[in-house]
Z-matrix of the N, CA and C atoms (Angstrom, degrees):
N
C 1 1.447
C 2 1.537 1 107.66
N 3 1.339 2 116.18 1 126.85
C 4 1.457 3 119.56 2 -178.53
C 5 1.529 4 110.22 3 -149.31
N 6 1.326 5 114.75 4 165.79
C 7 1.462 6 122.42 5 -179.70
C 8 1.517 7 106.91 6 -148.27
N 9 1.325 8 117.28 7 132.46
C 10 1.464 9 119.79 8 178.29
C 11 1.521 10 109.46 9 -84.83
N 12 1.337 11 115.45 10 128.36
C 13 1.456 12 121.90 11 179.66
C 14 1.518 13 108.45 12 -133.91
N 15 1.317 14 116.74 13 117.96
C 16 1.472 15 122.57 14 177.71
C 17 1.530 16 111.38 15 50.63
N 18 1.339 17 116.00 16 41.23
C 19 1.459 18 120.67 17 176.84
C 20 1.517 19 115.22 18 82.07
N 21 1.328 20 117.39 19 2.36
C 22 1.468 21 121.90 20 179.30
C 23 1.517 22 109.01 21 -114.77
N 24 1.304 23 116.36 22 134.35
C 25 1.454 24 120.97 23 176.68
C 26 1.530 25 108.47 24 -81.34
N 27 1.317 26 115.69 25 115.51
C 28 1.463 27 122.15 26 -179.76
C 29 1.526 28 107.32 27 -100.39
N 30 1.321 29 116.33 28 125.52
C 31 1.468 30 120.27 29 -179.14
C 32 1.530 31 110.53 30 -108.99
N 33 1.301 32 114.53 31 158.64
C 34 1.466 33 119.91 32 176.71
C 35 1.537 34 109.91 33 -60.47
N 36 1.329 35 116.90 34 -41.35
C 37 1.466 36 120.01 35 179.77
C 38 1.529 37 111.69 36 -61.87
N 39 1.330 38 116.91 37 -39.19
C 40 1.467 39 120.24 38 178.37
C 41 1.526 40 110.45 39 -64.78
N 42 1.320 41 116.38 40 -39.27
C 43 1.472 42 119.66 41 177.48
C 44 1.522 43 109.88 42 -64.98
N 45 1.314 44 117.40 43 -43.31
C 46 1.469 45 120.19 44 178.72
C 47 1.530 46 111.40 45 -59.54
N 48 1.322 47 116.99 46 -40.81
C 49 1.476 48 120.28 47 177.10
C 50 1.529 49 110.54 48 -63.39
N 51 1.330 50 116.54 49 -41.53
C 52 1.466 51 120.41 50 179.64
C 53 1.531 52 110.98 51 -66.32
N 54 1.312 53 117.80 52 -36.95
C 55 1.471 54 120.70 53 177.39
C 56 1.529 55 110.22 54 -65.10
N 57 1.318 56 117.10 55 -42.86
C 58 1.474 57 120.64 56 178.17
C 59 1.531 58 111.07 57 -63.80
N 60 1.324 59 116.54 58 -40.81
C 61 1.467 60 120.11 59 178.51
C 62 1.528 61 110.21 60 -64.94
N 63 1.323 62 116.93 61 -41.16
C 64 1.461 63 120.55 62 178.01
C 65 1.528 64 109.80 63 -60.36
N 66 1.330 65 117.09 64 -42.77
C 67 1.469 66 120.92 65 178.51
C 68 1.532 67 111.23 66 -60.30
N 69 1.324 68 117.01 67 -38.30
C 70 1.463 69 120.85 68 178.55
C 71 1.530 70 110.94 69 -70.42
N 72 1.327 71 116.03 70 -44.36
C 73 1.463 72 120.58 71 -177.13
C 74 1.522 73 112.70 72 -72.57
N 75 1.321 74 116.81 73 -31.70
C 76 1.474 75 122.52 74 -176.41
C 77 1.524 76 109.75 75 -132.03
N 78 1.341 77 117.79 76 76.48
C 79 1.466 78 120.40 77 180.00
C 80 1.533 79 112.43 78 -53.88
N 81 1.319 80 116.53 79 -36.18
C 82 1.463 81 120.88 80 169.96
C 83 1.526 82 104.63 81 -99.83
N 84 1.316 83 116.76 82 109.11
C 85 1.469 84 121.33 83 -172.77
C 86 1.523 85 113.22 84 -52.10
N 87 1.323 86 117.64 85 -27.73
C 88 1.461 87 120.80 86 -178.76
C 89 1.532 88 112.20 87 -76.39
N 90 1.334 89 117.62 88 -10.08
C 91 1.469 90 120.17 89 176.97
C 92 1.522 91 111.53 90 -61.83
N 93 1.322 92 117.03 91 -25.13
C 94 1.460 93 119.95 92 175.77
C 95 1.526 94 108.34 93 -76.85
N 96 1.306 95 117.57 94 101.98
C 97 1.460 96 123.88 95 170.52
C 98 1.531 97 114.01 96 56.01
N 99 1.329 98 118.01 97 20.87
C 100 1.471 99 121.69 98 -176.20
C 101 1.527 100 111.31 99 47.44
N 102 1.317 101 115.58 100 37.00
C 103 1.459 102 121.86 101 -169.93
C 104 1.514 103 114.28 102 -62.02
N 105 1.314 104 118.62 103 -28.83
C 106 1.463 105 119.61 104 -179.82
C 107 1.527 106 112.41 105 -68.17
N 108 1.309 107 116.47 106 -22.59
C 109 1.458 108 121.23 107 -177.94
C 110 1.530 109 113.12 108 -91.88
N 111 1.315 110 117.78 109 -13.09
C 112 1.461 111 121.27 110 -173.86
C 113 1.524 112 111.53 111 -94.28
N 114 1.321 113 115.57 112 136.52
C 115 1.462 114 121.28 113 -177.66
C 116 1.529 115 112.92 114 -71.62
N 117 1.338 116 118.64 115 -24.92
C 118 1.462 117 118.81 116 -178.94
C 119 1.529 118 112.10 117 -72.57
N 120 1.311 119 117.79 118 -13.30
C 121 1.461 120 121.87 119 171.09
C 122 1.529 121 106.43 120 -95.04
N 123 1.322 122 117.13 121 101.76
C 124 1.466 123 120.56 122 -173.90
C 125 1.520 124 113.59 123 -96.93
N 126 1.320 125 117.36 124 -21.32
C 127 1.461 126 120.94 125 -173.85
C 128 1.521 127 110.87 126 -127.09
N 129 1.321 128 114.44 127 162.81
C 130 1.456 129 121.05 128 176.94
C 131 1.521 130 108.61 129 -144.95
N 132 1.312 131 115.35 130 147.90
C 133 1.458 132 120.71 131 168.08
C 134 1.521 133 105.31 132 -85.85
N 135 1.311 134 115.81 133 125.20
C 136 1.465 135 119.99 134 178.66
C 137 1.522 136 107.85 135 -102.87
N 138 1.341 137 115.17 136 123.15
C 139 1.457 138 120.16 137 -177.51
C 140 1.520 139 108.99 138 -150.80
N 141 1.316 140 116.00 139 129.98
C 142 1.469 141 122.16 140 179.67
C 143 1.521 142 112.81 141 51.02
N 144 1.331 143 116.80 142 39.99
C 145 1.459 144 121.20 143 175.81
C 146 1.515 145 115.28 144 78.83
N 147 1.331 146 117.46 145 6.50
C 148 1.469 147 121.37 146 179.49
C 149 1.513 148 110.29 147 -120.32
N 150 1.317 149 115.04 148 158.94
C 151 1.459 150 121.67 149 175.62
C 152 1.523 151 109.40 150 -107.99
N 153 1.334 152 115.82 151 139.84
C 154 1.450 153 122.48 152 -178.76
C 155 1.524 154 109.32 153 -129.30
N 156 1.337 155 117.96 154 144.97
C 157 1.464 156 120.95 155 178.37
C 158 1.539 157 110.76 156 -75.97
N 159 1.323 158 117.76 157 112.12
C 160 1.459 159 120.64 158 -173.67
C 161 1.526 160 114.70 159 -57.65
N 162 1.302 161 117.15 160 -45.36
C 163 1.466 162 119.52 161 -175.53
C 164 1.533 163 110.60 162 -64.78
N 165 1.317 164 117.18 163 -40.78
C 166 1.468 165 121.09 164 178.14
C 167 1.527 166 110.18 165 -62.60
N 168 1.323 167 116.57 166 -47.38
C 169 1.465 168 120.42 167 -178.31
C 170 1.523 169 110.54 168 -63.04
N 171 1.327 170 117.52 169 -44.22
C 172 1.465 171 120.25 170 179.37
C 173 1.526 172 111.17 171 -64.02
N 174 1.307 173 117.11 172 -36.29
C 175 1.465 174 121.00 173 176.48
C 176 1.529 175 110.35 174 -62.16
N 177 1.311 176 116.40 175 -44.86
C 178 1.458 177 121.09 176 179.69
C 179 1.533 178 111.23 177 -62.10
N 180 1.312 179 116.42 178 -42.31
C 181 1.463 180 120.96 179 -176.02
C 182 1.528 181 111.62 180 -73.39
N 183 1.317 182 116.62 181 -40.69
C 184 1.463 183 120.16 182 -173.59
C 185 1.527 184 113.83 183 -90.61
N 186 1.340 185 116.54 184 -16.08
C 187 1.458 186 119.44 185 -176.14
C 188 1.516 187 112.82 186 75.23
N 189 1.324 188 116.58 187 14.93
C 190 1.457 189 122.64 188 -179.65
C 191 1.526 190 108.94 189 -100.22
N 192 1.303 191 117.31 190 130.18
C 193 1.464 192 121.33 191 178.39
C 194 1.527 193 110.05 192 -59.68
N 195 1.316 194 116.57 193 143.33
C 196 1.471 195 120.50 194 177.58
C 197 1.519 196 111.70 195 -62.37
N 198 1.317 197 117.29 196 -17.23
C 199 1.468 198 120.89 197 178.73
C 200 1.528 199 111.69 198 -78.74
N 201 1.337 200 116.63 199 -12.57
C 202 1.457 201 121.08 200 -176.01
C 203 1.526 202 113.94 201 -94.91
N 204 1.332 203 118.08 202 -0.49
C 205 1.461 204 119.95 203 177.93
C 206 1.523 205 109.47 204 -153.00
N 207 1.325 206 114.34 205 162.03
C 208 1.463 207 119.30 206 -179.00
C 209 1.521 208 110.00 207 -94.06
N 210 1.301 209 114.93 208 162.09
C 211 1.454 210 120.21 209 172.88
C 212 1.523 211 108.28 210 -84.15
N 213 1.286 212 115.96 211 -151.17
C 214 1.460 213 119.61 212 178.49
C 215 1.515 214 111.52 213 66.73
N 216 1.314 215 116.02 214 -143.04
C 217 1.455 216 121.19 215 -171.44
C 218 1.525 217 113.12 216 -61.54
N 219 1.327 218 118.68 217 -35.08
C 220 1.469 219 120.77 218 179.20
C 221 1.527 220 110.42 219 -58.20
N 222 1.300 221 116.25 220 -39.46
C 223 1.463 222 121.89 221 179.49
C 224 1.525 223 111.46 222 -83.50
N 225 1.311 224 116.52 223 -46.06
C 226 1.465 225 120.91 224 -173.90
C 227 1.525 226 113.04 225 -62.11
N 228 1.323 227 117.74 226 -34.11
C 229 1.470 228 119.44 227 -177.98
C 230 1.522 229 111.48 228 -64.58
N 231 1.312 230 117.53 229 -29.78
C 232 1.471 231 120.45 230 177.28
C 233 1.526 232 109.41 231 -63.70
N 234 1.322 233 116.34 232 -48.99
C 235 1.467 234 120.15 233 -178.75
C 236 1.525 235 111.87 234 -65.00
N 237 1.313 236 116.31 235 -41.83
C 238 1.477 237 119.46 236 179.18
C 239 1.530 238 110.42 237 -63.16
N 240 1.326 239 117.14 238 -41.90
C 241 1.465 240 120.89 239 179.91
C 242 1.526 241 111.64 240 -62.73
N 243 1.322 242 115.88 241 -26.84
C 244 1.469 243 120.87 242 179.72
C 245 1.526 244 112.73 243 -93.36
N 246 1.333 245 116.29 244 5.21
C 247 1.463 246 120.26 245 174.27
C 248 1.514 247 115.14 246 89.34
N 249 1.325 248 117.62 247 16.05
C 250 1.467 249 120.80 248 177.94
C 251 1.516 250 109.88 249 -95.28
N 252 1.307 251 115.78 250 153.08
C 253 1.459 252 121.88 251 178.04
C 254 1.535 253 109.33 252 -91.20
N 255 1.325 254 116.28 253 128.39
C 256 1.455 255 122.59 254 175.70
C 257 1.519 256 106.99 255 -112.18
N 258 1.334 257 116.14 256 128.66
C 259 1.468 258 121.49 257 -177.44
C 260 1.523 259 110.25 258 -125.41
N 261 1.319 260 115.60 259 156.39
C 262 1.473 261 119.98 260 170.21
C 263 1.515 262 106.51 261 -74.41
N 264 1.318 263 116.13 262 139.20
C 265 1.472 264 116.72 263 -178.93
C 266 1.511 265 111.73 264 -100.26
């Protein structure tokens, strides 16, 4: 299962690796930029009972700076196409 994003093939396995790395780097998911408290972060990838910042994860997987793309539907459609659940936070 894959999805092309900004010229990079993003796979479900690559996303899973990025989610695991995020869990290691940020045991408390909110340690990343206090993102759960900020209104500009409107969505989350929900996986295994945790919430993850979609734009950050997609940046990690694709190698594209978060400044080079928008969040919201542009980001969320990648996760949905790969079978991940995206929720409003």
